[in-house]
Backbone as CSV, one residue per row, in Angstrom:
resi,resn,N_x,N_y,N_z,CA_x,CA_y,CA_z,C_x,C_y,C_z
1,UNK,0.825,-1.198,0.000,0.000,0.000,0.000,0.871,1.264,0.000
2,UNK,1.905,1.287,0.852,2.777,2.457,0.924,3.450,2.697,-0.419
3,UNK,3.925,1.610,-1.053,4.593,1.757,-2.344,3.621,2.344,-3.369
4,UNK,2.359,1.933,-3.310,1.351,2.455,-4.230,1.150,3.958,-3.993
5,UNK,1.128,4.373,-2.726,0.977,5.794,-2.404,2.126,6.584,-3.001
6,UNK,3.345,6.069,-2.827,4.524,6.751,-3.352,4.431,6.884,-4.863
7,UNK,4.103,5.787,-5.539,4.035,5.817,-6.994,2.935,6.741,-7.496
8,UNK,1.795,6.723,-6.834,0.698,7.589,-7.256,1.014,9.057,-7.022
9,UNK,1.628,9.363,-5.889,1.976,10.748,-5.631,3.023,11.239,-6.622
10,UNK,4.024,10.423,-6.888,5.036,10.800,-7.881,4.391,10.954,-9.256
11,UNK,3.443,10.086,-9.589,2.749,10.184,-10.864,1.990,11.502,-10.962
12,UNK,1.347,11.902,-9.879,0.618,13.164,-9.868,1.567,14.317,-10.165
13,UNK,2.748,14.289,-9.570,3.714,15.364,-9.784,4.296,15.360,-11.184
14,UNK,4.393,14.207,-11.810,5.176,14.095,-13.031,4.381,13.991,-14.321
15,UNK,3.072,13.899,-14.243,2.312,13.629,-15.452,1.543,14.840,-15.946
16,UNK,0.954,14.664,-17.118,0.130,15.724,-17.694,-1.205,15.789,-16.974
17,UNK,-1.997,16.806,-17.268,-3.282,17.000,-16.598,-4.195,15.791,-16.758
18,UNK,-4.268,15.219,-17.938,-5.131,14.061,-18.160,-4.707,12.903,-17.272
19,UNK,-3.414,12.634,-17.231,-2.932,11.543,-16.396,-3.075,11.846,-14.914
20,UNK,-2.957,13.094,-14.536,-3.121,13.469,-13.140,-4.529,13.139,-12.684
21,UNK,-5.510,13.452,-13.525,-6.888,13.171,-13.154,-7.106,11.672,-12.985
22,UNK,-6.521,10.859,-13.841,-6.648,9.407,-13.710,-5.941,8.925,-12.455
23,UNK,-4.741,9.412,-12.210,-3.987,9.013,-11.029,-4.688,9.489,-9.765
24,UNK,-5.285,10.678,-9.827,-5.932,11.257,-8.663,-7.104,10.409,-8.191
25,UNK,-7.800,9.730,-9.114,-8.922,8.875,-8.734,-8.469,7.724,-7.853
26,UNK,-7.254,7.200,-8.060,-6.740,6.083,-7.289,-5.952,6.525,-6.067
27,UNK,-5.471,7.743,-6.040,-4.628,8.223,-4.961,-5.430,8.367,-3.677
28,UNK,-4.818,8.044,-2.530,-5.501,8.258,-1.249,-5.461,9.716,-0.809
29,UNK,-4.822,10.580,-1.617,-4.672,11.991,-1.289,-5.243,12.877,-2.373
30,UNK,-5.661,14.058,-1.955,-5.906,15.162,-2.872,-4.733,16.109,-2.689
31,UNK,-4.106,16.528,-3.782,-3.034,17.514,-3.699,-3.697,18.878,-3.761
32,UNK,-3.586,19.640,-2.668,-4.215,20.959,-2.590,-3.335,22.037,-3.201
33,UNK,-2.024,21.885,-3.040,-1.070,22.851,-3.601,0.294,22.175,-3.681
34,UNK,1.076,22.579,-4.667,2.389,21.975,-4.858,3.374,22.995,-5.401
35,UNK,4.631,22.843,-5.019,5.690,23.706,-5.536,6.318,23.116,-6.793
36,UNK,5.832,21.976,-7.240,6.438,21.320,-8.402,6.273,22.169,-9.659
37,UNK,7.330,22.242,-10.439,7.275,22.841,-11.767,8.046,21.916,-12.704
38,UNK,7.721,21.988,-13.964,8.322,21.076,-14.941,9.850,21.155,-14.884
39,UNK,10.465,19.986,-14.797,11.914,19.892,-14.757,12.498,19.976,-13.358
40,UNK,11.677,20.270,-12.363,12.169,20.380,-10.988,12.600,19.014,-10.466
41,UNK,13.589,19.013,-9.602,14.056,17.755,-9.002,13.495,17.562,-7.606
42,UNK,12.775,18.567,-7.103,12.209,18.465,-5.763,10.887,19.205,-5.715
43,UNK,10.056,18.819,-4.748,8.767,19.488,-4.594,8.225,19.254,-3.195
44,UNK,7.410,20.188,-2.773,6.680,20.084,-1.518,5.210,20.289,-1.858
45,UNK,4.365,19.452,-1.296,2.930,19.569,-1.562,2.150,19.516,-0.265
46,UNK,1.053,20.239,-0.243,0.088,20.102,0.837,-0.946,19.105,0.326
47,UNK,-1.154,18.029,1.085,-2.086,16.992,0.662,-3.158,16.786,1.733
48,UNK,-4.319,16.315,1.283,-5.413,15.987,2.195,-5.788,14.532,1.970
49,UNK,-5.837,13.754,3.037,-6.217,12.343,2.947,-7.700,12.254,2.585
50,UNK,-8.008,11.472,1.566,-9.405,11.311,1.151,-10.214,10.586,2.221
51,UNK,-9.559,9.681,2.929,-10.243,8.857,3.925,-10.778,9.659,5.105
52,UNK,-9.944,10.572,5.654,-10.365,11.260,6.873,-10.208,12.781,6.824
53,UNK,-9.719,13.319,5.710,-9.587,14.763,5.566,-8.391,15.382,6.265
54,UNK,-7.527,14.554,6.862,-6.364,15.121,7.554,-5.382,15.711,6.541
55,UNK,-4.699,16.768,6.984,-3.742,17.471,6.133,-2.327,17.026,6.448
56,UNK,-1.487,17.076,5.441,-0.078,16.755,5.632,0.745,17.347,4.505
57,UNK,2.049,17.231,4.667,2.986,17.677,3.645,3.637,16.449,3.026
58,UNK,3.754,16.455,1.718,4.478,15.400,0.997,5.727,16.057,0.423
59,UNK,6.871,15.464,0.708,8.160,15.965,0.253,8.703,14.958,-0.747
60,UNK,9.051,15.420,-1.934,9.553,14.528,-2.976,10.882,15.047,-3.485
61,UNK,11.855,14.158,-3.566,13.116,14.489,-4.228,13.310,13.444,-5.321
62,UNK,13.081,13.859,-6.542,13.150,12.936,-7.673,14.579,12.515,-7.968
63,UNK,15.564,13.355,-7.623,16.954,13.029,-7.921,17.454,11.846,-7.092
64,UNK,16.893,11.654,-5.897,17.284,10.504,-5.076,16.154,9.478,-4.968
65,UNK,15.052,9.745,-5.675,13.894,8.846,-5.722,13.363,8.521,-4.327
66,UNK,13.144,9.585,-3.561,12.644,9.434,-2.194,11.462,10.356,-1.954
67,UNK,10.605,9.910,-1.041,9.450,10.693,-0.622,9.332,10.582,0.883
68,UNK,8.812,11.622,1.492,8.565,11.622,2.931,7.302,12.427,3.189
69,UNK,6.775,12.262,4.367,5.571,12.981,4.760,5.793,13.623,6.124
70,UNK,5.033,14.662,6.394,4.989,15.286,7.712,3.554,15.725,7.937
71,UNK,3.056,15.523,9.141,1.706,15.969,9.462,1.643,17.489,9.401
72,UNK,0.509,17.993,8.949,0.301,19.435,8.940,0.149,19.940,10.370
73,UNK,0.813,21.011,10.653,0.550,21.814,11.845,0.826,23.255,11.439
74,UNK,0.144,24.162,12.091,0.366,25.575,11.780,1.805,25.966,12.108
75,UNK,2.357,25.349,13.163,3.737,25.640,13.558,4.715,25.244,12.462
76,UNK,4.519,24.082,11.861,5.415,23.651,10.786,5.182,24.496,9.535
77,UNK,3.949,24.764,9.206,3.635,25.552,8.022,4.258,26.950,8.099
78,UNK,4.216,27.544,9.274,4.712,28.917,9.453,6.099,28.982,10.093
79,UNK,6.811,27.865,10.160,8.061,27.827,10.927,9.034,28.946,10.550
80,UNK,9.152,29.242,9.272,10.178,30.196,8.831,9.818,31.651,9.155
81,UNK,8.594,31.878,9.605,8.189,33.206,10.029,8.589,33.467,11.483
82,UNK,9.043,32.425,12.156,9.498,32.501,13.548,11.022,32.418,13.574
83,UNK,11.592,32.623,14.720,13.042,32.483,14.849,13.410,31.217,15.618
84,UNK,12.420,30.497,16.094,12.670,29.304,16.897,13.034,28.116,16.015
85,UNK,13.744,27.141,16.584,13.984,25.901,15.830,12.637,25.246,15.495
86,UNK,12.617,24.459,14.432,11.394,23.788,14.032,11.464,22.322,14.473
87,UNK,10.354,21.830,14.996,10.236,20.440,15.444,9.109,19.778,14.677
88,UNK,9.363,18.598,14.135,8.329,17.847,13.438,8.766,16.401,13.299
89,UNK,7.837,15.547,12.892,8.141,14.138,12.646,8.212,13.913,11.140
90,UNK,9.340,13.406,10.673,9.519,13.048,9.266,9.114,11.582,9.131
91,UNK,8.130,11.320,8.278,7.625,9.957,8.099,8.116,9.416,6.762
92,UNK,8.861,8.342,6.837,9.515,7.765,5.660,8.913,6.401,5.344
93,UNK,8.149,6.297,4.276,7.548,5.009,3.912,8.545,4.107,3.191
94,UNK,8.278,2.818,3.254,9.011,1.812,2.483,10.522,1.855,2.726
95,UNK,10.905,1.878,3.998,12.315,1.938,4.374,12.826,0.558,4.775
96,UNK,14.065,0.310,4.458,14.737,-0.930,4.847,15.604,-0.635,6.064
97,UNK,15.640,-1.586,6.991,16.528,-1.447,8.146,17.960,-1.741,7.726
98,UNK,18.879,-1.350,8.593,20.282,-1.592,8.302,20.970,-0.405,7.672
99,UNK,20.408,0.790,7.854,20.983,2.006,7.294,21.235,3.003,8.413
100,UNK,21.900,4.086,8.072,22.106,5.153,9.047,20.760,5.657,9.559
101,UNK,20.702,6.021,10.798,19.526,6.585,11.475,18.493,5.540,11.878
102,UNK,18.806,4.263,11.756,17.854,3.219,12.156,17.421,3.342,13.615
103,UNK,18.332,3.789,14.473,18.047,3.852,15.906,17.221,5.076,16.291
104,UNK,16.982,5.961,15.355,16.223,7.172,15.642,14.729,6.927,15.497
105,UNK,13.956,7.568,16.347,12.503,7.525,16.208,11.896,6.169,16.447
106,UNK,10.924,5.819,15.614,10.175,4.575,15.776,9.910,3.947,14.416
107,UNK,9.681,2.666,14.438,9.376,1.902,13.227,7.987,1.280,13.348
108,UNK,7.272,1.244,12.239,6.031,0.487,12.112,6.168,-0.290,10.814
109,UNK,6.639,-1.524,10.923,7.010,-2.340,9.769,8.073,-1.604,8.958
110,UNK,7.777,-1.194,7.717,8.758,-0.492,6.882,8.556,1.018,6.900
111,UNK,7.742,1.497,7.814,7.457,2.921,7.944,8.286,3.468,9.094
112,UNK,9.223,4.362,8.798,10.139,4.916,9.799,9.734,6.355,10.110
113,UNK,9.537,6.638,11.386,9.150,7.974,11.830,10.306,8.552,12.633
114,UNK,10.868,9.650,12.140,12.032,10.268,12.772,11.649,11.651,13.288
115,UNK,11.761,11.868,14.619,11.547,13.223,15.121,12.704,14.111,14.667
116,UNK,12.398,15.335,14.261,13.411,16.245,13.712,13.416,17.550,14.497
117,UNK,14.623,17.983,14.813,14.880,19.290,15.414,15.811,19.993,14.442
118,UNK,15.338,21.087,13.835,16.121,21.748,12.794,16.305,23.221,13.111
119,UNK,17.545,23.656,12.986,17.883,25.067,13.111,17.980,25.654,11.707
120,UNK,17.665,26.930,11.577,17.662,27.570,10.266,17.802,29.067,10.433
121,UNK,18.079,29.732,9.350,18.046,31.189,9.243,17.216,31.524,8.017
122,UNK,16.736,32.732,7.967,16.031,33.203,6.782,16.820,34.383,6.245
123,UNK,17.216,34.279,4.968,18.010,35.313,4.321,17.294,35.732,3.037
124,UNK,16.819,36.968,2.991,16.074,37.479,1.830,14.901,36.576,1.451
125,UNK,14.181,36.082,2.446,13.016,35.236,2.205,13.328,33.785,1.917
126,UNK,14.599,33.427,1.882,15.013,32.047,1.614,15.442,31.374,2.909
127,UNK,15.003,30.145,3.101,15.391,29.380,4.279,16.787,28.808,4.053
128,UNK,17.663,29.062,5.001,19.017,28.519,4.974,19.121,27.544,6.146
129,UNK,19.314,26.275,5.832,19.356,25.232,6.853,20.714,25.213,7.544
130,UNK,20.680,25.027,8.858,21.898,24.843,9.632,22.021,23.354,9.928
131,UNK,23.073,22.753,9.426,23.256,21.321,9.625,24.331,21.076,10.655
132,UNK,24.251,19.949,11.332,23.338,18.844,11.084,21.964,19.103,11.699
133,UNK,20.999,18.315,11.239,19.693,18.276,11.882,19.814,17.253,13.007
134,UNK,18.962,17.387,14.012,19.062,16.494,15.163,17.786,15.701,15.365
135,UNK,17.939,14.579,16.080,16.820,13.705,16.365,17.053,13.019,17.704
136,UNK,16.215,12.027,17.981,16.311,11.257,19.220,15.760,9.856,18.970
137,UNK,16.035,8.957,19.892,15.553,7.589,19.733,14.088,7.449,20.124
138,UNK,13.567,8.402,20.871,12.170,8.376,21.303,11.366,9.341,20.434
139,UNK,10.283,8.873,19.791,9.498,9.774,18.937,8.870,10.945,19.695
140,UNK,8.744,10.822,21.016,8.170,11.892,21.833,9.246,12.596,22.660
141,UNK,10.439,12.645,22.158,11.573,13.194,22.900,11.418,14.683,23.174
142,UNK,12.067,15.111,24.238,12.142,16.534,24.548,13.565,17.051,24.346
143,UNK,14.519,16.142,24.193,15.915,16.506,23.926,16.364,15.798,22.658
144,UNK,16.962,16.564,21.766,17.394,16.032,20.481,18.906,16.187,20.386
145,UNK,19.625,15.085,20.619,21.076,15.167,20.657,21.761,14.307,19.612
146,UNK,21.010,13.481,18.908,21.608,12.593,17.907,21.546,13.250,16.536
147,UNK,22.690,13.448,15.887,22.647,14.043,14.546,22.023,13.067,13.533
148,UNK,21.226,13.600,12.647,20.669,12.794,11.565,21.784,12.629,10.541
149,UNK,22.129,11.380,10.237,23.311,11.106,9.427,23.015,10.651,8.008
150,UNK,21.865,10.055,7.787,21.560,9.540,6.459,21.380,10.712,5.491
151,UNK,22.192,10.773,4.423,22.092,11.905,3.479,20.709,12.034,2.837
152,UNK,20.020,10.926,2.645,18.670,11.000,2.059,17.704,11.681,3.022
153,UNK,17.803,11.348,4.300,16.928,11.972,5.288,17.228,13.467,5.384
154,UNK,18.523,13.791,5.418,18.931,15.197,5.470,18.400,15.946,4.256
155,UNK,18.492,15.333,3.101,18.028,15.975,1.857,16.522,16.242,1.903
156,UNK,15.740,15.271,2.367,14.290,15.449,2.436,13.910,16.545,3.431
157,UNK,14.618,16.630,4.537,14.369,17.704,5.505,14.682,19.051,4.868
158,UNK,15.793,19.139,4.160,16.157,20.384,3.474,15.085,20.803,2.467
159,UNK,14.593,19.854,1.700,13.565,20.166,0.702,12.324,20.726,1.395
160,UNK,11.882,20.063,2.450,10.695,20.533,3.167,10.907,21.960,3.667
161,UNK,12.036,22.205,4.301,12.278,23.530,4.873,12.459,24.595,3.795
162,UNK,13.242,24.318,2.783,13.516,25.314,1.749,12.307,25.602,0.869
163,UNK,11.453,24.623,0.649,10.302,24.797,-0.239,9.080,25.408,0.455
164,UNK,9.090,25.489,1.796,7.904,25.979,2.505,7.534,27.410,2.118
165,UNK,8.475,28.355,2.009,8.062,29.700,1.576,7.398,29.689,0.191
166,UNK,7.889,28.868,-0.713,7.296,28.758,-2.053,5.883,28.172,-1.960
167,UNK,5.682,27.194,-1.071,4.342,26.625,-0.893,3.383,27.699,-0.387
168,UNK,3.840,28.558,0.506,3.025,29.692,0.958,2.593,30.545,-0.232
169,UNK,3.541,30.855,-1.135,3.236,31.675,-2.311,2.190,31.008,-3.201
170,UNK,2.354,29.719,-3.444,1.422,28.976,-4.292,0.035,28.979,-3.664
171,UNK,-0.033,28.747,-2.370,-1.330,28.697,-1.703,-1.993,30.070,-1.704
172,UNK,-1.209,31.093,-1.480,-1.774,32.442,-1.506,-2.306,32.794,-2.892
173,UNK,-1.533,32.456,-3.936,-1.983,32.772,-5.297,-3.207,31.955,-5.701
174,UNK,-3.405,30.800,-5.067,-4.586,29.970,-5.354,-5.733,30.236,-4.394
175,UNK,-5.551,31.183,-3.461,-6.619,31.531,-2.527,-6.905,30.462,-1.486
176,UNK,-5.925,29.644,-1.167,-6.101,28.575,-0.184,-5.699,29.089,1.184
177,UNK,-6.581,28.943,2.154,-6.261,29.319,3.534,-6.315,28.070,4.401
178,UNK,-5.560,28.099,5.473,-5.462,26.954,6.371,-5.803,27.337,7.796
179,UNK,-6.250,26.339,8.578,-6.539,26.612,9.982,-5.261,26.875,10.766
């Protein structure tokens, strides 16, 4: 099921309008807004689950063929408007054990959930990530002291953080407001 979600979401990002409509019928998500543009290697989308209406972010990096999700919260959506570090859970579907960061967060079969503590700066409206990002072995941690080491995980976090201002622009231009 997770692999199907990944393929359908990637198909939505990569296909023409006709194919998007066909893929959208099978997808468990509605894409409300996306930063994807033709030829882009990365994208951030706001998605809504068809089953229960919950909101989340889908992060795609086509260059490394990876996708991740994060639950929607106003704090994460507006993180770059604040000066505080951002905290969120990065959800990685279809992961194999035996890689860097295995000890971080929690596992549910092949679904890896990594708590993230990220420092950043904003320079001329652009998010500049301060690395490394940090995590913990407990998904409900209050202290994040373990550096996130897997380059794919780091890349997906960077995409989410750097693309968020652009997602704001897309949503504003489409008249989409959020709670």
